[in-house]
C-alpha positions, -999 to 999 in steps of 0.1 A, spaced: -276 -564 176 -295 -536 193 -319 -507 186 -295 -477 181 -321 -450 175 -356 -443 162 -368 -413 142 -405 -405 147 -423 -385 120 -457 -369 125 -467 -393 153 -487 -374 180 -466 -344 192 -436 -353 170 -431 -336 137 -401 -340 113 -373 -322 132 -355 -329 165 -373 -362 166 -345 -388 169 -342 -408 201 -309 -426 207 -305 -458 227 -276 -474 244 -265 -508 230 -276 -540 247 -253 -553 274 -249 -589 284 -256 -589 321 -242 -623 326 -206 -611 320 -210 -589 351 -220 -618 372 -187 -621 389 -185 -584 397 -191 -571 432 -219 -549 419 -237 -549 385 -241 -514 373 -270 -510 349 -269 -472 349 -244 -468 321 -263 -493 300 -297 -478 306 -314 -453 283 -332 -426 302 -360 -405 286 -366 -375 308 -388 -345 305 -417 -326 320 -453 -338 320 -470 -341 286 -437 -334 268 -438 -367 248 -418 -392 268 -445 -419 269 -452 -412 232 -418 -427 224 -424 -460 241 -460 -460 229 -447 -457 193 -424 -488 198 -453 -507 214 -477 -499 185 -451 -509 159 -441 -541 176 -472 -553 193 -503 -536 179 -493 -531 143 -521 -505 141 -525 -468 147 -555 -445 152 -565 -412 135 -556 -395 168 -521 -408 165 -514 -384 136 -499 -351 145 -528 -326 143 -507 -298 131 -495 -320 102 -531 -330 95 -542 -294 93 -514 -287 68 -526 -317 48 -562 -305 48 -550 -271 36 -529 -288 9 -560 -307 -3 -580 -275 -4 -554 -256 -23 -551 -285 -49 -588 -291 -53 -588 -277 -89 -561 -302 -102 -579 -332 -84 -552 -335 -57 -526 -348 -83 -496 -335 -63 -510 -344 -28 -500 -375 -9 -524 -387 18 -513 -385 54 -489 -411 67 -468 -419 97 -432 -427 94 -406 -443 116 -370 -451 109 -354 -477 131 -316 -478 131 -303 -513 141 -268 -515 154 -248 -546 145 -222 -556 171 -189 -570 160 -180 -605 172 -216 -611 183 -234 -644 185 -267 -628 174 -284 -643 143 -290 -616 117 -310 -635 92 -340 -613 99 -320 -583 87 -307 -597 54 -335 -579 32 -323 -546 46 -285 -551 45 -261 -535 20 -223 -536 19 -223 -501 34 -244 -514 63 -218 -540 71 -190 -515 70 -209 -490 92 -222 -517 115 -257 -503 113 -288 -503 90 -320 -485 87 -355 -499 85 -381 -475 72 -416 -481 84 -446 -463 70 -482 -465 81 -498 -455 49 -528 -460 26 -527 -491 4 -548 -472 -22 -552 -435 -25 -581 -429 -48 -609 -437 -23 -595 -414 3 -590 -386 -22 -627 -390 -32 -638 -389 4 -618 -357 9 -634 -342 -22 -668 -350 -9 -659 -333 24 -647 -301 7 -678 -301 -15 -699 -298 16 -686 -263 19 -683 -264 57 -674 -229 69 -665 -238 105 -628 -247 103 -629 -268 135 -658 -288 122 -642 -293 88 -610 -305 105 -629 -328 128 -646 -344 98 -612 -348 81 -599 -367 111 -630 -389 110 -622 -398 74 -589 -412 87 -607 -431 114 -632 -446 89 -606 -456 64 -597 -493 65 -570 -490 38 -540 -482 61 -512 -507 65 -477 -509 79 -452 -512 51 -414 -518 54 -387 -503 31 -350 -508 28 -325 -480 23 -330 -482 -15 -367 -474 -11 -379 -510 -20 -407 -525 -1 -397 -555 19 -422 -582 32 -415 -580 69 -429 -579 105 -410 -558 130 -421 -582 158 -400 -609 142 -370 -586 149 -378 -568 181 -396 -578 213 -406 -553 240 -416 -559 276 -435 -528 288 -437 -522 326 -464 -496 330 -466 -468 356 -491 -471 384 -495 -509 380 -509 -512 416 -544 -523 406 -557 -538 438 -548 -550 473 -537 -585 460 -516 -574 430 -484 -586 445 -498 -620 453 -511 -623 417 -478 -611 403 -456 -636 422 -481 -664 418 -477 -660 380 -439 -663 384 -442 -694 406 -467 -710 382 -444 -703 352 -414 -718 371 -434 -749 377 -446 -752 341 -411 -746 326 -389 -775 315 -368 -773 346 -398 -772 369 -418 -801 354 -405 -826 379 -414 -802 408 -448 -796 393 -454 -834 391 -444 -837 428 -467 -808 437 -496 -823 418 -491 -856 437 -492 -836 470 -524 -819 458 -540 -853 450 -531 -866 484 -545 -834 501 -577 -837 480 -581 -874 491 -575 -866 528 -598 -836 528 -625 -855 509 -624 -883 535 -626 -858 563 -655 -840 546 -673 -873 540 -669 -884 576 -678 -851 592 -704 -838 568 -714 -858 537 -727 -889 557 -748 -867 580 -763 -847 551 -772 -879 532 -788 -894 564 -811 -864 565 -818 -867 527 -826 -904 530 -854 -896 554 -870 -877 525 -861 -898 495 -844 -931 487 -806 -929 485 -808 -944 451 -825 -912 439 -810 -885 461 -775 -887 475 -747 -861 476 -710 -863 474 -689 -835 488 -652 -835 480 -621 -813 479 -613 -798 445 -579 -781 449 -561 -779 416 -527 -767 405 -544 -737 387 -565 -728 418 -535 -731 440 -515 -707 419 -543 -682 414 -559 -680 449 -540 -699 476 -506 -682 475 -504 -654 500 -478 -626 498 -465 -611 530 -435 -591 540 -414 -595 571 -408 -566 594 -388 -572 626 -398 -609 625 -435 -602 620 -454 -613 589 -473 -582 575 -501 -587 549 -495 -570 516 -526 -547 522 -504 -529 547 -475 -525 523 -469 -488 513 -478 -479 478 -442 -468 470 -428 -502 480 -457 -520 463 -449 -502 431 -412 -510 434 -420 -547 441 -444 -549 411 -416 -536 388 -392 -562 403 -419 -589 399 -422 -579 362 -384 -581 358 -383 -615 375 -411 -627 352 -392 -614 321 -360 -631 331 -378 -664 339 -393 -664 304 -361 -653 287 -349 -678 261 -325 -704 275 -301 -704 245 -275 -677 241 -282 -673 203 -308 -648 197 -322 -633 165 -341 -606 182 -336 -571 197 -350 -573 233 -363 -541 250 -375 -536 285 -394 -504 290 -402 -490 325 -426 -461 324 -424 -435 352 -413 -458 380 -414 -429 405 -452 -433 409 -460 -434 447 -423 -434 456 -409 -408 480 -378 -388 469 -353 -410 487 -367 -442 471 -365 -425 437 -329 -416 444 -322 -453 451 -342 -466 422 -313 -475 399 -295 -491 429 -325 -512 438 -329 -524 402 -291 -531 402 -295 -553 433 -326 -571 419 -308 -580 387 -277 -590 405 -296 -613 428 -315 -628 400 -283 -636 381 -268 -654 410 -291 -684 404 -297 -678 366 -273 -688 339 -294 -672 311 -277 -649 286 -298 -619 295 -290 -594 267 -316 -566 268 -318 -529 264 -334 -511 294 -354 -479 288 -368 -458 316 -391 -428 311 -393 -404 340 -401 -368 351 -382 -374 384 -352 -353 391 -342 -379 417 -341 -407 391 -321 -384 368 -296 -379 396 -295 -416 402 -287 -423 366 -260 -396 363 -243 -405 395 -246 -443 392 -234 -442 356 -209 -413 362 -220 -398 329 -246 -378 310 -245 -404 282 -277 -421 270 -301 -394 283 -328 -382 260 -343 -349 271 -378 -344 257 -392 -309 257 -420 -289 239 -411 -262 214 -437 -245 193 -463 -272 205 -441 -300 192 -420 -326 210 -383 -320 206 -357 -346 216 -322 -336 227 -299 -366 230 -272 -358 256 -238 -371 261 -206 -360 278 -190 -347 246 -219 -325 238 -219 -309 272 -181 -304 273 -171 -305 236 -134 -304 242 -132 -335 264 -96 -345 268 -85 -311 279 -79 -311 317 -101 -280 323 -130 -296 305 -125 -329 322 -127 -310 356 -158 -291 344 -176 -323 335 -166 -338 369 -179 -306 387 -212 -307 367 -219 -344 374 -212 -338 412 -230 -305 415 -261 -317 396 -269 -339 426 -277 -310 449 -301 -291 427 -291 -286 391 -312 -316 379 -340 -290 381 -326 -276 349 -343 -304 330 -377 -297 344 -378 -258 346 -398 -235 324 -370 -210 328 -337 -206 347 -321 -176 364 -284 -177 374 -273 -153 401 -240 -149 418 -249 -139 454 -273 -144 483 -288 -109 480 -301 -113 445 -312 -149 451 -333 -139 481 -349 -108 466 -356 -124 432 -374 -152 449 -396 -127 466 -403 -107 435 -410 -138 414 -434 -151 440 -453 -119 439 -453 -114 402 -487 -125 390 -476 -138 356 -442 -152 361 -452 -170 393 -474 -193 372 -442 -208 357 -416 -231 373 -386 -208 373 -355 -221 390 -329 -198 405 -294 -210 409 -268 -192 430 -235 -202 414 -204 -181 411 -200 -167 376 -169 -186 366 -185 -219 377 -218 -209 362 -202 -210 327 -199 -248 331 -236 -250 328 -241 -229 297 -235 -256 271 -260 -279 289 -285 -250 290 -281 -244 253 -287 -281 245 -318 -281 267 -331 -250 250 -345 -237 283 -347 -198 285 -319 -188 309 -313 -153 323 -277 -149 336 -276 -121 361 -239 -112 365 -218 -83 377 -196 -58 358 -168 -66 383 -149 -34 373 -112 -38 379 -100 -10 403 -66 0 413 -55 -3 449 -57 35 452 -93 35 439 -102 7 463 -88 25 493 -105 57 484 -138 40 476 -138 57 442 -171 59 424 -171 48 387 -190 72 364 -174 61 331 -163 28 316 -138 43 293 -106 23 295 -120 2 324 -116 -35 324 -136 -64 339 -126 -95 358 -159 -112 350 -154 -145 331 -190 -146 318 -188 -111 303 -154 -118 287 -166 -151 272 -197 -135 255 -179 -103 246 -153 -119 223 -129 -125 252 -125 -87 257 -116 -74 291 -121 -38 280 -155 -24 290 -153 5 266 -182 2 241 -196 -29 259 -230 -37 245 -260 -30 268 -268 -67 268 -253 -99 255 -276 -125 239 -266 -160 227 -292 -186 216 -315 -191 246 -292 -172 271 -294 -135 280 -264 -121 300 -277 -92 321 -253 -68 339 -253 -33 354 -256 -2 332 -253 33 344 -276 39 374 -281 75 387 -248 86 373 -226 57 384 -217 21 373 -222 -5 400 -197 -34 403 -221 -57 421 -259 -64 426 -258 -48 461 -243 -16 447 -268 -15 418 -296 -20 444 -283 9 465 -280 32 435 -315 23 423 -331 28 458 -309 53 476 -339 74 485 -361 44 496 -369 44 534 -367 6 537 -332 5 522 -321 34 544 -334 17 576 -318 -16 566 -283 0 561 -288 20 593 -295 -12 613 -266 -31 599 -240 -3 597 -252 26 619 -218 43 621 -211 40 584 -246 52 575 -243 83 598 -209 92 586 -221 91 550 -254 111 553 -240 135 579 -258 156 604 -282 169 577 -292 134 567 -284 141 530 -296 108 514 -280 118 481 -248 109 497 -259 73 499 -259 73 461 -225 91 460 -210 64 483 -226 33 469 -193 15 463 -182 22 499 -215 9 513 -212 -22 491 -177 -29 505 -188 -24 541 -217 -48 535 -194 -75 521 -192 -95 553 -230 -93 561 -247 -99 527 -269 -126 541 -281 -103 570 -286 -75 544 -308 -98 523 -328 -113 552 -335 -79 568 -348 -66 535 -369 -97 530 -384 -93 565 -393 -57 558 -408 -67 525 -430 -94 540 -442 -73 570 -449 -42 550 -485 -32 549 -483 -20 513 -461 -27 482 -461 9 472 -429 18 492 -409 -14 485 -375 -10 469 -372 -17 431 -351 -42 413 -323 -26 393 -332 -19 356 -309 -45 342 -327 -72 363 -362 -60 353 -352 -59 316 -339 -94 320 -372 -105 335 -391 -88 306 -370 -108 282 -378 -140 301 -415 -132 300 -412 -128 262 -395 -162 259 -423 -177 279 -449 -161 257 -463 -140 285 -484 -112 271 
C-alpha cells in the first residue's frame, strides 16, 4: 500500500480548491538490485515551485499529522479565518446557530496494491467493498473542536467588546484559537463515521531537512550515529562485544601507563603533605563505547591520496553527504522483515542548498548511486515513497531526464494569494498520446526542457518569440521598463510551430504567457519577386500554425480578430501599421520606426546600396515605409547583425528620447502582461 494523494483544506496557504497533491506509488528497490542502474527518478514524487509558494507546507502537513498530532492557530488559512469571523459577526443575532467553528481538514487517499505482501489490518475500519474494487480508500482527518459552546461564548465576548479596528479584532480572534485547548485530531471513514485511529500507526515519515549543515563536525556526528546503530543492531552485537573487549584492554593499558608515568609521582608529592591513607589519587582511562561513538570517530575525505578534514569539505558536498548519511541511517533502521503494515515516506526538503548547478543536475544520479551501493550489501525489502521538494530548475531537469517523463511532478504556484497545486503527467501535457505527432511532441518537450524551458516552472510570466531580433530588443526594453523589470519574465525564442508544443504545459502551469508571432502572409511568387506591399488582408491567407490553431483552424485572414486570447495565453500579431500589414517582426519594426534616425543608420550600415536605392537622391525616408517588405527580405540573412547593431546604438545612446519604439501589437501584449501581473 502507498500514499496516493492528499487533499489539504484551509491549512496555511491552501484553501479548498486546487489543493490535491498526487504521489507515485511505492517501489520495492530490492527488485532492481540486479539491474545495472537503479533509477529512482520515475518512482520519485517531485514537488516544485517558486519560493513561498507552499511546497514545504505540503510536507509540513504530513509531518504534523504523523509526528506532532497538533496544529497551531497560525496553521489555519488567514483568509478562511477572516471569513469565519465575518460569519460569526453576521450570525450574532441568532447565537451562531448555523456557524461551525474553524477546522482543518485533510483527506488521505491510500492506494492498495494487488498481490502485495503488505498487511492492511490498520485499514479495516476505513474499508468498504467499493474500496476493494477501486484499490484505494480515503481517510478523512479533521483538526476540530471537541466542544463548540465554549468557543462560541468566547467569540461572543470578543464581538461584545466592540473593537472597531479590524486588524486588532482579527488578531484577538486568532488568539482565541491559540488559547483553546479543545482541538483534537479526529478520523472519519467514507460514510462519515468517526473511527478511533492514529495516523502514525499507518504512516511513517523520515524528513530530511534543507540546510542541515549545523556545524563543522556534522558529518562525523552523522556517520558516528550510523556506526553506533550498526553495532547495537542484532547483527552487530557480536562486533560490539568484540569492540567493548578491545576498549577494556585499551583502558587497562592506558591506566597502567598513566599510573606509571603520572599517578605514582603525584601521590608521592601528596604523601609529603598528608598520609596516603587519607589522601591518594587514582588516575585511569575512561573510554567507553558511547564516548567512542560520540567523540572519537573522525570523518575525513580522500583527495588524490591525501586525507582532508571535514572542515575543508565544501558546503555543497557536505549537504549532499548529510542527505546520503540520513538515507543510510534510514535504511539501516528499516525493518528486517518484508511484511510491513505501514506506508513509508522519505521527504527530502530543498536538497539544492549550497549545491552548484552541476551538482543539482546530478542530484538524482547521485541518490541513485547511493541507494544502489547500499543495496549491494543490504537484503532488506526497502519499499518507500521518496518525496523531494525543490525550487531548482536543475533538479527538475534531472527528474524529467532521468525518469524520461513529466509524471509525478506537482507544480505549486500562488493564485489569488492561495497555494494551487497542478499535478502533471505526460497525458495532461499531450492529451492525445498514442498519436505519432503527440508522441514526438512529448519527446521534443522532454529534450528541449533541459536547455532552458524548465524556467517555465519558476517564471512570473513568459514571452514566446520567433526570432533573434525580437528576443534581443525585448530583453533590452524589459530591462529598462521600471515596473516589468521587477518580475522574473522569461523570453523563449522558439519557432511558432514548435512553440505550440508548450502551450498545453503553459495552460496547466497557469503562468501568464504572451505569444508574439507573425502574420506570415502567404504571397504568390509574383508578389515575392516584386516585393509587393500588403495594404489589405482581404482574401489573404496565413501559413502561421499558431494563428490557425487559435483562429478555429482558419487560414483566411479576412476578419481576423485584432487579438486572440485563450485562458492564460495571449496571441499577439501584427495589425495595420502606417498603411501596411507586416509579415514579420522586422517589417513591423521598420514600419513603426521608418522615420527614426537610429533605424535608418542601422539599415544604411548593413545594406548601404539597398538603402540608397530606396530613399533615392532626395533621401525620401517615406520610401522606407513603402519598401518595408523589400527591406525585411534583404535583412533575412543578417537578422543577428541587425539586432546587435540596434542594441549597441540603444546602449550607447545618451538619451532614450530618440530610441525606436516597439510595434503596437507588442506594446499591447506587454500591457496585457502587466495587467495579469497586477501592475498598476
